[in-house]
N, CA, C and O of each residue as an XYZ file, in Angstrom:
272
protein
N     106.838     76.983     67.249
C     107.006     76.691     66.011
C     107.757     77.529     65.085
O     106.927     78.241     64.520
N     109.075     77.819     64.606
C     109.610     78.800     64.126
C     108.822     79.342     63.179
O     107.967     78.609     62.682
N     108.923     80.598     62.768
C     108.459     81.712     61.914
C     109.393     81.040     60.578
O     110.429     80.442     60.869
N     109.013     81.156     59.231
C     109.651     80.554     57.988
C     109.610     81.595     57.480
O     108.971     82.593     57.811
N     110.558     81.366     56.313
C     111.180     82.777     55.441
C     110.281     82.818     54.448
O     110.049     81.770     53.845
N     109.572     84.081     54.065
C     108.889     84.799     53.058
C     109.733     84.994     51.864
O     110.647     85.751     52.191
N     109.861     84.565     50.318
C     110.754     85.048     49.958
C     109.699     85.689     48.557
O     108.909     84.987     47.926
N     110.005     87.462     48.272
C     109.738     88.085     47.725
C     110.255     88.137     46.321
O     111.305     88.772     46.234
N     109.837     87.678     45.283
C     111.109     88.499     44.595
C     109.712     89.423     43.569
O     108.626     89.139     43.064
N     110.748     90.807     43.728
C     110.370     92.052     43.392
C     110.623     92.150     41.988
O     111.638     91.573     41.600
N     109.707     92.945     40.867
C     109.912     93.274     39.784
C     109.476     94.677     39.014
O     109.445     95.011     37.830
N     109.183     95.273     40.150
C     108.896     96.460     39.929
C     108.478     97.535     41.363
O     107.495     97.318     42.071
N     109.199     98.394     41.524
C     109.057     99.457     42.804
C     108.667    101.025     42.301
O     109.328    101.924     41.780
N     107.543    100.921     42.637
C     106.919    102.218     42.199
C     106.993    103.526     43.440
O     106.855    104.673     43.016
N     107.108    103.416     44.246
C     106.814    104.062     45.081
C     107.735    104.204     46.576
O     107.983    103.148     47.158
N     108.165    105.326     47.098
C     109.037    105.333     48.059
C     108.566    106.621     49.001
O     108.894    107.685     48.475
N     107.833    106.784     50.347
C     107.636    107.599     51.094
C     108.729    107.774     51.993
O     109.116    106.713     52.481
N     109.291    108.710     52.325
C     109.758    108.696     53.165
C     109.731    109.587     54.482
O     109.636    110.803     54.315
N     109.800    109.138     55.650
C     109.098    110.103     56.517
C     110.002    110.924     56.994
O     111.103    110.554     57.403
N     109.400    112.670     56.964
C     110.847    114.017     57.742
C     110.740    113.906     59.439
O     110.848    114.974     60.043
N     110.560    112.828     60.133
C     110.901    112.263     61.444
C     111.497    111.535     61.445
O     110.806    110.537     61.242
N     113.115    111.096     61.616
C     113.839    110.320     61.238
C     114.053    109.127     61.838
O     114.913    108.296     61.547
N     112.828    109.053     63.110
C     112.703    108.257     63.780
C     111.761    107.153     63.234
O     111.685    105.981     63.602
N     111.186    107.684     62.443
C     109.821    106.730     61.651
C     110.669    105.920     60.597
O     110.897    104.767     60.965
N     111.071    106.190     59.640
C     111.774    105.594     58.767
C     110.879    105.410     57.289
O     110.448    106.420     56.732
N     110.712    104.445     56.881
C     110.191    104.716     55.242
C     109.160    103.765     54.950
O     108.892    102.943     55.826
N     108.602    103.743     53.976
C     107.571    102.921     53.461
C     108.084    102.745     52.120
O     108.177    103.828     51.544
N     108.443    101.770     51.436
C     108.364    101.485     50.012
C     107.240    100.276     49.476
O     106.962     99.192     49.989
N     106.762    100.889     48.322
C     105.612     99.899     47.738
C     106.133     99.291     46.154
O     106.928     99.966     45.500
N     105.782     98.413     45.800
C     106.165     97.594     44.929
C     105.220     96.653     44.594
O     104.243     96.447     45.314
N     105.472     95.916     43.306
C     105.111     94.781     42.878
C     105.754     93.603     42.869
O     106.596     93.567     41.971
N     105.695     92.693     43.470
C     106.006     91.021     43.075
C     105.819     89.790     41.938
O     104.782     89.354     41.438
N     107.020     89.456     41.754
C     106.380     88.509     40.427
C     105.013     87.440     40.035
O     104.858     86.641     39.111
N     104.157     87.825     41.160
C     102.808     87.170     40.789
C     101.556     88.448     40.484
O     100.344     88.234     40.468
N     102.005     89.344     40.334
C     101.444     90.872     40.370
C     100.984     91.572     41.335
O     100.321     92.602     41.217
N     101.371     90.955     42.506
C     100.718     91.158     43.655
C     101.085     92.839     44.054
O     101.894     93.357     43.284
N     100.582     93.684     45.136
C     101.233     94.932     45.017
C     101.854     94.667     46.998
O     101.096     94.037     47.736
N     103.249     95.237     47.591
C     103.313     94.637     48.310
C     103.281     96.312     48.824
O     103.214     97.240     48.018
N     103.345     96.492     50.331
C     104.269     97.721     50.825
C     104.983     97.168     52.257
O     104.477     96.632     53.243
N     106.100     97.459     52.003
C     107.249     97.254     52.895
C     107.140     98.621     54.052
O     107.084     99.790     53.673
N     107.124     98.196     55.511
C     107.686     99.294     56.344
C     108.735     99.244     56.896
O     108.888     98.235     57.584
N     109.804    100.165     56.869
C     111.363    100.250     57.723
C     111.329    101.461     58.770
O     111.124    102.675     58.767
N     111.655    100.404     59.693
C     111.772    101.416     61.125
C     112.997    101.969     60.698
O     113.698    101.495     59.804
N     113.314    103.297     61.561
C     114.716    104.083     60.781
C     115.692    103.650     61.332
O     116.597    104.420     61.653
N     115.757    102.409     61.564
C     116.931    101.472     62.236
C     117.410    100.799     60.839
O     118.409    100.969     60.140
N     115.863     99.663     60.694
C     116.703     98.945     59.618
C     116.362     99.892     58.028
O     116.581     99.309     56.966
N     115.995    100.891     58.019
C     116.096    101.636     56.602
C     117.604    101.987     56.659
O     118.226    101.896     55.601
N     118.443    102.487     58.090
C     119.470    102.857     58.221
C     120.558    101.790     58.013
O     121.649    102.082     57.521
N     120.189    100.382     58.451
C     120.941     99.003     57.903
C     120.521     98.982     56.064
O     121.575     99.005     55.430
N     119.840     98.963     55.553
C     119.737     98.619     54.289
C     120.326     99.770     53.365
O     120.691     99.490     52.224
N     120.442    101.400     53.985
C     121.110    101.845     52.566
C     122.839    101.698     52.939
O     123.749    102.077     52.202
N     122.996    100.989     54.399
C     124.264    100.450     54.104
C     124.631     99.234     53.407
O     125.721     98.991     52.888
N     123.403     98.357     53.462
C     123.938     97.047     52.366
C     124.171     97.664     50.861
O     125.041     97.388     50.035
N     123.192     98.505     50.806
C     123.260     98.982     49.348
C     124.306     99.783     48.844
O     124.691     99.772     47.675
N     124.829    100.593     49.909
C     126.376    101.523     49.694
C     127.479     99.845     49.386
O     127.903     99.529     48.274
N     127.657     99.242     50.346
C     128.129     98.334     49.917
C     128.311     97.528     49.157
O     129.356     96.912     48.952
N     126.534     97.359     48.245
C     126.748     96.466     46.958
C     126.864     97.756     45.852
O     126.137     97.761     44.859
N     127.485     98.452     46.015
C     127.818     99.487     45.219
C     128.590     99.624     44.978
O     128.957    100.016     43.870
N     129.489     99.266     46.265
C     130.925     99.619     45.974
C     131.894     98.468     45.109
O     132.823     98.640     44.319
N     131.008     96.795     45.814
C     131.404     95.798     44.903
C     131.586     95.905     43.642
O     132.655     95.704     43.065
N     129.922     96.425     42.839
C     129.782     96.400     41.636
C     130.754     97.305     41.032
O     131.312     97.088     39.957
N     130.942     98.387     41.811
C     131.772     99.446     40.660
C     133.642     98.846     40.692
O     134.540     99.205     39.932
N     133.734     97.653     42.090
C     135.271     96.982     41.769
C     135.142     96.031     40.792
O     136.141     95.571     40.239
N     133.734     95.589     40.439
C     133.733     94.267     39.509
C     133.898     94.957     37.830
O     134.433     94.393     36.875
N     133.266     96.318     37.850
C     132.883     96.688     36.692
C     134.501     97.449     35.952
O     135.138     97.457     34.899
N     134.545     98.034     37.401
C     136.034     98.412     36.870
C     137.371     97.777     36.686
O     138.491     98.246     36.490
N     136.958     96.694     36.797
C     137.828     95.533     36.023
C     138.052     95.142     34.672
O     138.983     94.604     34.073
N     137.177     95.476     34.437
C     136.383     94.667     33.248
C     137.081     95.893     31.684
O     136.737     95.669     30.524
């Protein structure tokens, strides 16, 4: 049976813990739309990919906002 996609709508992020060991990654804690608290653990590789995605998103947003 294939894995199903879990979709969460984050409404608040309230804590981020980065490991001092670059190989360990990070933990981000937040709250989703139903009020539940969620803890997401990122490997170092996943954290690097997330950072890259966010940089790309910021560049695209800057292009959009500078054109107005």
